[in-house]
C-alpha positions in Angstrom: -0.1 0.1 0.0 2.5 2.5 0.4 5.7 0.6 -1.7 9.0 3.1 -0.9 11.8 2.6 1.5 11.9 2.2 4.7 9.6 -0.2 6.1 7.6 0.6 10.0 8.8 3.8 9.7 7.1 4.7 6.5 4.0 3.6 7.4 4.5 5.0 10.4 5.2 8.5 9.1 2.1 7.9 6.3 0.1 7.1 9.5 0.3 9.1 12.4 3.0 11.7 12.1 6.3 13.2 12.1 7.1 12.9 15.6 6.2 9.3 15.6 8.0 8.4 12.8 11.0 9.7 14.1 10.5 7.4 17.2 10.0 4.4 15.4 12.4 4.9 13.3 14.9 5.6 16.0 13.9 2.3 17.0 14.5 0.6 13.6 17.9 1.7 14.3 18.4 0.3 17.3 16.6 -2.9 16.3 18.2 -4.0 13.0 21.9 -2.9 14.4 21.1 -4.9 17.5 19.7 -7.9 15.1 22.7 -7.6 13.2 25.4 -7.8 16.3 23.4 -10.6 17.4 23.9 -12.7 14.2 27.4 -11.7 13.8 28.5 -12.9 17.0 26.7 -16.3 16.2 28.5 -16.5 12.6 31.6 -15.6 14.6 31.3 -18.6 17.0 30.3 -21.1 13.9 33.6 -20.1 12.2 35.5 -21.3 15.1 33.5 -24.1 15.6 33.8 -25.2 11.9 38.2 -24.4 12.4 37.9 -26.9 14.8 36.5 -28.8 13.2 39.5 -28.6 10.7 42.0 -28.9 14.1 42.6 -25.2 13.7 42.2 -23.4 17.7 43.4 -19.1 17.0 43.8 -17.2 20.3 41.3 -17.2 22.3 41.4 -13.5 23.2 40.5 -12.8 19.0 37.6 -15.1 18.8 35.9 -14.1 21.7 33.7 -10.8 23.0 35.3 -8.5 25.5 32.2 -8.4 27.8 31.2 -12.0 29.2 28.1 -11.6 31.6 27.8 -15.6 32.4 31.7 -15.9 31.9 32.6 -18.3 29.3 33.6 -22.5 29.6 34.6 -25.3 27.2 32.5 -28.4 26.4 33.2 -30.1 29.3 32.3 -27.4 31.7 35.9 -26.0 32.6 36.2 -22.1 33.0 37.9 -19.9 30.7 36.6 -16.4 31.1 35.0 -15.2 34.5 32.0 -13.1 34.3 32.8 -9.0 33.5 35.3 -7.5 31.1 38.5 -9.3 29.1 41.2 -8.2 27.1 39.5 -9.9 23.9 37.9 -8.7 20.6 35.7 -11.0 19.0 37.5 -10.4 15.4 35.7 -12.8 12.6 32.3 -11.0 14.0 33.9 -8.1 12.9 35.4 -8.9 9.7 31.7 -9.8 8.5 30.1 -7.5 8.7 32.6 -5.3 6.5 32.7 -7.5 3.9 29.4 -7.5 3.7 28.7 -4.2 3.7 31.0 -3.7 0.9 28.7 -6.3 -1.2 26.0 -4.0 -0.3 27.2 -0.7 -1.1 27.6 -2.5 -4.8 24.2 -2.7 -5.7 20.8 -4.8 -4.8 21.0 -7.1 -7.6 24.2 -8.5 -6.5 23.2 -8.8 -3.3 19.7 -10.2 -4.5 21.6 -13.1 -6.3 24.2 -13.9 -3.0 21.4 -14.2 -0.4 19.1 -16.7 -2.7 22.6 -19.2 -2.8 22.9 -18.8 1.2 19.3 -19.7 1.8 19.2 -22.1 -0.6 22.5 -24.2 0.7 20.6 -23.2 4.6 17.6 -25.4 4.0 19.2 -28.0 2.7 21.5 -27.6 5.8 18.4 -27.8 7.9 16.7 -30.3 6.1 20.0 -32.7 6.7 19.9 -31.4 10.6 16.8 -33.2 11.4 16.9 -36.1 9.3 19.9 -37.2 11.5 18.8 -36.2 14.3 15.9 -37.8 14.7 17.4 -41.1 15.2 19.2 -39.9 18.5 16.5 -37.7 19.9 16.3 -38.9 23.7 12.6 -38.4 25.0 13.7 -38.3 28.9 15.0 -34.4 27.5 11.3 -33.8 26.9 10.6 -34.3 30.4 8.8 -32.2 32.2 8.2 -30.5 28.2 7.8 -26.4 29.7 10.8 -26.8 32.9 10.0 -22.9 34.1 6.2 -23.2 33.0 4.4 -20.2 31.1 6.8 -17.5 32.1 9.7 -19.3 31.0 7.6 -19.4 27.3 7.0 -16.5 27.4 10.7 -14.9 28.1 11.3 -17.8 25.6 9.2 -16.2 22.7 10.7 -12.6 24.0 14.0 -14.0 23.1 13.9 -15.3 20.1 11.6 -12.8 18.3 14.3 -11.0 16.8 14.2 -13.9 13.9 10.7 -11.4 12.8 13.2 -9.1 11.5 13.5 -11.4 8.6 10.0 -10.5 7.8 9.8 -6.7 8.3 13.0 -6.5 6.5 11.5 -7.2 3.8 9.8 -4.5 3.3 12.1 -2.2 3.4 13.0 -2.6 -0.6 9.7 -1.8 -1.3 10.8 0.2 -3.9 13.1 -1.8 -5.6 10.2 -4.4 -6.2 8.4 -4.7 -9.5 5.2 -5.2 -8.1 5.4 -3.9 -4.7 1.3 -4.4 -3.6 1.0 -8.2 -4.9 5.3 -9.4 -4.2 5.7 -8.4 -0.9 2.4 -9.9 0.7 3.5 -13.1 -0.9 6.9 -13.1 -0.2 6.4 -12.5 3.9 3.5 -14.9 4.1 4.8 -17.5 2.6 8.1 -17.2 4.5 6.3 -17.1 7.4 5.0 -20.2 6.7 8.2 -22.0 5.8 10.3 -20.6 8.4 7.7 -21.8 11.5 7.6 -25.3 9.8 11.4 -25.8 10.1 12.3 -23.1 13.2 9.7 -25.9 15.2 11.3 -29.0 13.7 15.0 -27.9 14.8 13.7 -26.6 18.0 12.4 -30.3 18.6 15.2 -32.5 17.6 17.7 -30.0 19.1 15.8 -30.4 22.5 15.3 -34.0 21.9 19.5 -34.5 21.8 20.6 -32.6 24.9 19.4 -31.6 27.9 17.8 -27.2 27.4 20.3 -26.4 30.4 23.7 -27.1 28.7 22.8 -24.3 25.7 22.3 -21.7 27.9 24.3 -18.8 26.8 25.7 -20.9 23.6 25.9 -19.0 20.4 26.4 -22.0 18.1 23.9 -24.7 20.3 23.3 -26.8 17.2 26.9 -28.1 16.2 27.9 -27.7 19.7 25.4 -30.3 20.7 26.8 -32.7 17.6 30.0 -32.1 18.7 29.1 -33.5 21.8 27.1 -36.6 20.4 29.8 -37.2 18.0 32.2 -38.2 20.4 29.8 -40.6 22.3 29.6 -44.3 20.5 27.9 -44.6 17.6 28.1 -41.2 17.2 30.8 -41.1 14.4 28.1 -40.0 11.5 27.3 -37.0 13.5 31.2 -36.0 13.0 30.0 -35.2 9.3 26.7 -34.0 9.5 28.0 -31.4 11.9 30.0 -30.1 8.9 27.3 -29.9 6.9 25.2 -27.9 9.4 28.2 -25.6 9.8 28.2 -24.5 6.0 25.0 -24.3 6.2 24.2 -22.3 9.0 27.7 -20.3 8.3 25.5 -19.3 4.4 22.1 -18.9 6.7 23.6 -16.3 9.4 25.4 -14.3 6.0 22.0 -14.2 4.1 20.5 -12.7 7.1 22.8 -10.5 8.1 22.5 -9.1 4.6 19.5 -8.7 5.0 19.5 -7.0 8.5 22.6 -4.5 7.1 20.2 -3.4 3.6 17.1 -3.0 6.3 19.0 -0.7 8.0 20.8 1.5 5.3 17.2 1.5 3.9 15.9 3.1 6.9 18.5 5.3 7.4 18.3 6.6 3.8 14.5 7.7 4.2 14.6 9.2 7.3 17.3 11.3 5.9 15.0 12.1 2.7 12.6 13.4 5.1 15.3 15.2 6.7 15.4 13.7 10.1 19.2 13.3 9.7 21.9 14.8 7.6 21.4 15.0 3.7 24.5 13.3 3.7 22.7 9.7 4.8 20.8 10.2 1.2 23.4 10.5 -0.7 23.4 8.0 -3.6 26.8 6.4 -5.1 27.1 7.6 -8.6 28.5 4.3 -10.1 26.7 1.7 -7.9 23.2 4.0 -7.4 22.9 2.7 -3.3 22.9 4.5 -0.6 27.0 4.2 -0.2 27.3 6.5 3.0 24.5 4.8 5.1 25.1 1.9 4.6 29.0 2.4 5.5 28.1 3.9 8.7 25.4 0.9 9.4 28.3 -1.3 8.5 30.2 0.2 11.5 28.0 1.0 14.0 27.2 -3.1 13.7 30.9 -4.4 13.5 32.5 -2.6 16.2 30.1 -3.6 18.8 29.7 -7.3 17.6 33.6 -7.4 18.7 33.2 -6.3 22.4 29.9 -8.2 23.5 28.3 -11.1 23.9 25.4 -12.9 22.1 22.5 -12.4 25.3 23.2 -8.7 25.9 23.0 -7.6 21.9 19.7 -9.9 21.6 17.0 -8.5 24.3 18.3 -5.1 22.8 17.0 -6.3 19.5 13.9 -7.8 20.8 12.9 -4.9 22.6 13.3 -2.5 19.7 11.5 -5.5 16.9 8.4 -5.7 19.5 8.0 -2.1 20.0 8.0 -1.3 16.3 5.6 -4.5 15.5 3.0 -2.4 18.5 3.5 1.0 16.0 2.8 -0.8 12.8 -0.2 -2.2 13.6 -1.6 0.7 15.5 -0.7 1.8 12.0 -3.2 -0.3 10.3 -5.6 0.2 12.6 -5.6 3.9 11.9 -5.3 3.8 8.3 -8.1 1.9 8.0 -10.7 4.1 9.8 -8.5 7.6 8.2 -8.7 6.1 4.5 -11.2 3.1 4.5 -11.7 4.3 1.0 -7.5 4.2 -0.2 -6.6 1.6 -2.8 -4.7 -1.8 -1.2 -3.1 -4.5 -2.9 -3.4 -6.4 0.4 -5.8 -5.8 3.2 -5.5 -7.5 6.8 -8.3 -9.6 7.3 -10.5 -9.6 10.6 -10.9 -5.8 10.5 -9.2 -4.3 13.4 -8.9 -7.5 15.3 -5.4 -9.0 14.2 -3.8 -5.5 14.2 -5.2 -5.3 17.7 -4.3 -8.9 18.6 -0.9 -8.3 17.3 -0.3 -5.1 20.1 -1.5 -7.4 22.9 0.9 -10.0 22.5 3.5 -7.5 21.5 3.2 -5.7 24.7 2.9 -8.9 26.6 6.3 -10.7 24.7 7.8 -7.3 26.0 6.6 -8.1 29.5 9.3 -10.8 29.2 12.3 -9.3 28.4 14.7 -8.0 31.6 14.4 -5.0 33.4 17.6 -4.0 32.3 16.5 -4.1 28.9 13.9 -1.4 29.2 16.4 0.9 30.7 18.4 0.7 27.8 15.5 0.9 25.6 14.3 4.1 27.1 18.0 5.4 27.6 17.9 5.0 23.6 14.5 6.6 22.8 15.5 9.3 25.4 18.7 10.2 23.4 16.5 9.8 20.4 13.8 12.3 21.4 16.9 15.5 22.2 18.1 14.9 18.7 14.8 15.4 16.9 13.5 18.5 18.8 17.1 20.0 18.9 18.1 19.4 15.5 15.5 17.1 12.8 12.1 19.0 13.2 14.0 22.5 12.3 15.3 20.1 9.2 12.4 18.2 8.7 10.4 18.8 5.2 7.9 20.0 7.4 9.9 22.2 9.0 8.2 25.8 9.1 10.2 28.4 7.0 12.4 30.6 8.8 11.6 34.0 9.5 12.8 37.0 7.4 
């Protein structure tokens, strides 16, 4: 309905005005940055596992985040690092973001082709893992089925919610679709169905392979579970399955990083085009025709924290930003339905205001499952954004009043 780059920021601008749009745009910066930091740390953990498969063990200082709130243990439970800060930097996480930034600067066509290939490899690896893991499942690991009760289910849903950014980021490239009114709904809904089935299948197999407590704080739980089982009698076949899953997981995370970084740079581009950020963020490269400056800035904003922080801290920040963005998009659907009921819609949300209303309720419910420290960080981020808006953005936006002569 609004086929322009910017995703939730653009929707909010069209339905609820500039101030709310700024809030959601500032929130989306946190959402995409936090999610990519999280995925890049997971990517680095899988690269380290791949090196381990080939018998290579780089110094821990250069493959470990500088901040580890729960410390770090090896597979035998031996403590490698105590909780807190230590000398270290996650170089693989840092480098992968910069590498993908170069790909994105070169253009959407090259990015889409690369992404399609990596998604195909990822799907094959997931199917191989599920097929191989079924015969190694121990049903006792599912008892009790909800060890932490409904509150644990709620918290778990909150923790993994940043995976939904992939569906949101599809809409950030709306301007680059040939037929967005048809292609976007089909793409988002069909991938939601496929990903839900695959996600549930992997979760069932993984929790059946090893006790859930052994995966706490693990940035590469699937491959580490396969590694543990491959060392047991009769588990040698999993040694090769682990290699396939490692390769597929690395390709999958590369594709996710590519889409998330694309989405983040397009949000910055849209905000700059509306005057809410400096015009340099909407400058287009003369050769590649991409928002090169915003793409490079987004790359470094993600790459540096990825080398410093652990996966849990980054995931929580991304989750609360994602949930808040989804709340405002759902409200925007209701507002637009009543404000412009006759406007042409290529896709119409079924159920009137009921579906988006339920979306708002469930998003707030999931936000309630996040730690209080995450709420404090989120509110501080929003406060910083409001200061920037009132002292800079609202005076330079396209709707700002003309200066008096």
